C-alpha positions in Angstrom: 33.2 161.3 188.0 29.8 161.3 186.3 28.5 158.4 188.4 26.7 159.3 191.7 26.3 156.6 194.2 23.4 156.0 196.7 24.3 154.3 200.0 21.5 152.8 202.0 21.3 152.2 205.8 23.6 155.2 206.3 23.8 154.8 210.1 25.8 151.6 209.8 29.6 151.3 209.9 29.6 149.4 206.6 27.8 152.3 204.9 30.1 154.8 206.4 33.2 152.9 205.3 31.7 152.8 201.8 31.1 156.6 202.0 34.7 157.3 203.1 36.3 155.0 200.6 34.3 156.2 197.5 34.5 159.9 198.5 38.2 159.8 198.8 38.6 158.7 195.2 36.3 161.4 194.0 33.0 159.6 193.7 30.0 161.6 195.0 27.9 159.7 197.5 24.3 160.4 198.6 23.2 158.9 201.9 19.8 157.3 202.6 18.3 155.7 205.7 15.1 155.3 207.7 16.2 158.1 210.0 18.2 161.3 210.0 20.7 160.3 212.7 23.6 158.1 211.9 27.3 158.0 210.9 27.0 158.8 207.2 24.2 161.4 207.8 26.6 163.3 210.1 29.6 162.9 207.9 31.2 165.8 206.0 31.8 163.4 203.1 28.2 163.0 202.1 26.8 165.0 199.2 23.2 164.9 200.6 20.9 162.7 202.5 17.3 161.4 202.4 15.0 159.1 204.4 12.9 156.2 203.1 10.3 153.7 204.4 11.8 150.7 206.2 11.6 147.6 204.1 10.6 145.7 207.3 7.4 147.9 207.3 6.6 147.9 203.6 8.9 146.6 200.9 7.0 148.2 198.0 7.1 151.7 199.6 10.8 151.2 200.4 11.6 150.4 196.8 9.4 153.3 195.6 11.2 155.7 197.9 14.6 154.6 196.7 13.5 154.9 193.0 12.3 158.4 193.6 15.5 159.4 195.4 17.6 157.9 192.6 15.7 159.8 189.9 15.8 163.1 191.8 19.4 162.9 192.7 20.5 161.4 189.4 21.9 158.3 191.1 23.7 155.7 188.8 24.4 153.0 191.3 23.0 151.7 194.6 25.2 150.4 197.4 23.1 148.5 199.9 24.8 147.5 203.2 22.5 145.2 205.1 19.4 143.0 204.8 17.8 145.5 202.4 20.2 143.9 199.8 17.8 140.9 199.4 14.8 143.2 199.0 16.6 145.2 196.3 17.6 142.0 194.6 13.9 141.0 194.6 12.8 144.2 193.1 15.7 144.8 190.7 13.4 145.0 187.6 11.3 147.7 189.3 14.4 149.7 190.1 16.2 149.0 186.9 19.2 146.8 186.2 21.5 149.8 186.0 21.0 150.8 189.6 21.4 147.2 190.8 24.7 146.3 189.1 26.5 145.3 192.2 23.5 143.6 193.9 23.6 139.7 194.1 21.0 137.5 192.6 17.8 137.2 194.6 17.9 133.4 194.8 21.4 133.5 196.2 20.4 136.0 198.9 17.5 133.9 200.0 19.7 130.8 200.1 22.3 132.3 202.3 19.8 134.1 204.5 18.3 130.8 205.4 20.7 129.0 207.8 19.4 125.5 207.1 19.7 126.0 203.3 23.1 127.6 203.7 24.4 124.6 205.7 22.9 122.2 203.1 24.7 124.0 200.4 28.1 124.2 202.2 27.9 120.5 202.9 27.2 119.8 199.2 30.5 121.6 198.5 32.4 119.4 200.9 32.7 122.1 203.6 32.4 120.9 207.2 29.4 122.2 209.2 28.4 121.7 212.9 26.3 118.6 213.4 22.6 119.4 213.2 19.8 117.7 215.2 16.6 117.2 213.2 13.3 117.1 215.1 9.5 117.2 214.4 8.4 118.8 217.7 10.3 120.5 220.6 9.7 117.6 222.9 11.7 115.3 220.5 14.8 117.2 221.6 14.6 116.0 225.2 15.5 112.5 224.0 17.5 113.5 220.9 20.0 115.6 222.9 20.2 113.3 225.9 24.0 112.7 225.6 24.9 115.6 223.3 25.9 118.4 225.7 25.5 122.2 225.0 23.8 123.1 221.7 23.2 126.3 219.7 19.7 127.2 218.6 19.3 129.5 215.6 16.4 131.1 213.9 16.8 130.4 210.2 16.9 134.1 209.5 18.8 136.2 212.0 20.9 139.4 212.4 24.3 139.3 214.0 23.9 137.8 217.5 20.1 138.3 217.4 18.2 135.0 216.8 21.0 132.9 218.3 20.5 131.1 221.6 22.4 128.6 223.8 21.2 125.7 225.8 23.2 123.6 228.3 20.8 120.7 228.5 18.0 119.0 226.5 15.1 120.4 228.6 16.3 124.0 228.2 16.8 123.4 224.5 13.3 122.1 224.1 11.9 125.1 226.1 13.8 127.7 224.0 12.7 126.1 220.7 9.0 126.0 221.9 9.2 129.7 223.0 10.7 130.7 219.6 8.0 128.8 217.6 5.3 130.6 219.6 6.9 134.0 219.6 7.5 134.1 215.8 4.6 131.9 214.8 6.9 129.5 212.9 5.6 126.9 210.6 7.3 123.4 210.5 9.6 124.4 207.6 10.8 127.4 209.6 11.5 125.6 212.9 14.8 126.8 214.6 18.0 125.0 213.7 19.5 123.0 216.6 23.2 122.3 216.2 26.3 121.1 217.9 28.1 123.9 219.7 31.6 124.0 218.2 34.4 125.8 220.1 37.0 127.9 218.4 38.0 131.3 217.1 35.9 133.3 214.7 37.3 133.8 211.2 36.0 135.5 208.1 36.8 135.5 204.4 35.3 138.5 202.5 35.0 138.4 198.8 34.0 140.4 195.7 32.8 138.3 192.8 31.6 139.5 189.4 29.3 137.3 187.4 30.8 134.2 189.1 34.5 135.2 188.9 36.7 136.1 191.8 37.9 139.7 191.9 39.3 140.1 195.5 39.3 138.5 198.9 40.4 139.2 202.4 40.7 137.0 205.5 40.6 138.1 209.2 40.4 136.7 212.7 38.0 138.0 215.3 39.8 139.0 218.5 37.0 140.2 220.6 33.2 140.3 220.2 30.4 142.5 221.7 28.9 139.3 223.2 31.4 136.6 224.2 29.3 133.8 222.7 29.4 135.4 219.3 28.0 138.2 217.2 29.4 141.5 216.1 33.2 141.8 216.5 34.7 144.8 218.3 38.3 144.0 217.6 39.7 142.0 214.7 42.9 141.6 212.7 44.0 140.8 209.2 45.4 137.2 209.2 45.9 134.7 206.4 44.2 131.3 206.5 44.6 129.2 203.3 42.0 126.6 204.4 39.3 129.3 205.1 40.1 131.1 201.8 39.8 127.9 199.8 36.6 126.9 201.5 35.0 130.3 200.9 36.0 130.3 197.2 34.6 126.8 196.8 31.3 128.1 198.3 31.1 131.3 196.1 32.5 129.8 192.9 30.2 126.8 193.2 27.1 129.0 193.2 28.3 131.5 190.7 28.2 134.4 193.2 28.0 138.0 192.1 28.7 141.0 194.4 30.1 141.4 197.9 29.8 138.9 200.7 31.5 137.5 203.8 31.8 133.9 204.9 32.2 133.1 208.6 33.9 130.1 210.1 34.8 128.7 213.5 38.4 127.5 213.7 39.8 125.2 216.5 43.2 126.8 217.4 44.5 123.4 218.7 43.6 121.1 215.8 43.1 123.6 212.9 39.8 122.0 212.2 37.2 124.5 211.0 33.4 124.6 210.4 31.2 126.8 208.2 29.0 129.1 210.2 27.2 131.4 207.8 27.4 133.7 204.8 26.5 137.3 205.0 25.2 137.9 201.4 25.9 141.6 201.5 28.4 144.0 203.0 29.5 143.1 206.5 30.2 145.0 209.7 33.9 144.6 209.7 34.5 145.9 206.2 36.4 148.9 207.6 39.2 146.5 208.5 39.5 145.3 205.0 39.5 148.8 203.5 42.0 150.2 206.0 44.2 147.1 205.4 44.3 147.8 201.7 41.5 145.9 200.1 39.0 148.6 199.1 36.0 146.5 198.4 33.5 149.4 197.8 35.8 151.0 195.2 36.6 147.6 193.6 32.8 146.9 193.3 32.4 150.4 191.7 35.2 149.7 189.2 33.6 146.4 188.2 30.3 148.2 187.6 31.6 151.3 185.9 34.8 150.1 184.2 35.1 146.4 183.9 36.1 143.4 186.2 39.7 143.3 184.9 40.3 146.9 185.9 39.1 146.1 189.4 41.2 142.9 189.5 44.4 144.7 188.4 43.7 147.5 191.0 43.4 144.8 193.7 46.6 143.0 192.6 48.5 146.3 192.7 47.2 147.2 196.2 49.5 146.7 199.2 48.0 144.5 201.9 48.8 145.7 205.4 49.7 142.4 207.1 48.3 141.9 210.6 46.5 145.2 210.5 44.3 145.5 213.6 41.1 147.6 213.8 38.5 148.2 216.5 34.9 149.3 216.6 35.3 152.1 219.1 31.7 152.3 220.3 31.4 148.6 220.7 34.7 148.5 222.7 33.4 151.3 224.9 30.2 149.3 225.6 32.4 146.4 226.8 34.4 148.8 229.0 31.2 150.0 230.6 30.1 146.4 231.3 33.5 145.6 232.9 33.3 148.7 235.1 29.8 147.9 236.1 31.0 144.5 237.3 34.0 146.1 239.0 36.4 144.3 236.5 38.8 147.2 236.3 41.7 145.2 234.8 39.6 144.0 231.9 38.4 147.5 231.2 41.9 148.9 231.3 43.2 146.3 228.8 40.5 147.2 226.3 41.1 150.9 226.6 44.9 150.7 226.2 45.2 148.0 223.6 47.1 149.2 220.6 45.3 149.2 217.2 46.1 150.5 213.7 42.7 152.0 212.9 39.1 152.4 214.1 35.9 151.8 212.3 33.9 154.7 213.6 36.1 157.5 214.9 38.3 159.6 212.6 39.8 163.0 213.5 39.0 164.3 210.0 35.3 163.5 210.4 34.5 163.4 214.2 30.8 164.2 213.8 30.2 160.8 212.2 30.9 159.2 215.6 28.5 161.5 217.2 25.8 160.5 214.7 26.5 156.8 215.5 26.1 157.4 219.3 22.8 159.3 218.8 21.4 156.6 216.6 22.3 153.8 219.0 20.7 155.8 221.8 17.5 156.3 219.9 17.5 152.6 218.9 18.1 151.6 222.5 15.3 153.8 223.8 12.9 152.5 221.2 13.8 148.8 221.6 15.0 148.9 225.3 18.2 147.3 224.1 21.7 148.2 222.8 21.0 145.6 220.1 17.3 146.1 219.4 15.2 143.9 217.1 12.9 145.3 214.5 9.7 143.4 213.5 10.4 141.2 210.5 14.1 141.1 211.2 14.1 137.6 212.7 12.1 134.6 211.5 
């Protein structure tokens, strides 16, 4: 094909899944990232790789670098995979509309990347959300939460489990909020959101929309997470949930969404009641499950951009969905095994190691070096941030 694709944030699983999916249908993919170590950088499927300035450091230099890479490599389409999506949407005129055909509208990205605004919008569409507790100062929470019980505290802009905190009592909630305000120098309009802690299973509905019209969707249930209070899933399964799908489409249709996104919910397994949690207005970490289960979101987005939406819709309708397909993030599961072993919980570690799955996100016998690249990147990130889940300046606010 004449079209050459540029994938950003090449070290991520979502980028690697895009690389594999597009490469296997004959689309050349060039990889870019802030560093040279990562899954896609080490993959045999890439056609080349480049580095760019982190958008957290300097947005204009980031965009300039991508524009230069695109010109030099004759790139026709950019596939962003994480928070850089909003930045590219912001600078789409600088980059050119042609490169940004699958990127959502900037105002939609900013809406969903603000948890308070996203909750307001979901409520306006009749979708249930956890109860929120509004306050003017952290001290107000001591009285406001007196008979509430455990609560969740969220920075308005977070990243996976980063920016999410839990408090069992009002005093601790007030302390956490005050600490966050000081640490991130938050103005009143950016104060952390304090909400009811709803218990249930994590579910997601992933979608591709093109100029406000639905092209494809996929629902899944999270079976295990890297952190047991939420965050990145390490094991998940294709499952149908009509209520979740309907709610997600109401959210995306109501706003006239364009591009890829994933909507997360909490579902009570006893009552069936569910709550909106957030929208990832971009590609999502568990996209390998959808692709392996038969919903090829990257290729469908490519078809929309280079053929037309009807071609993509027909391709989706002809695809065979692998019901109950189960996938795991191998490195994430191994990190959980290490935690269990460290705590001498050998049965828990054994169960994770020997659980049967249909596919893995990050290890493939036809491309084993990609897994090595992932491990190296996580090691470097951990050494730099002293954490397996490090925070980069500007990521949380």
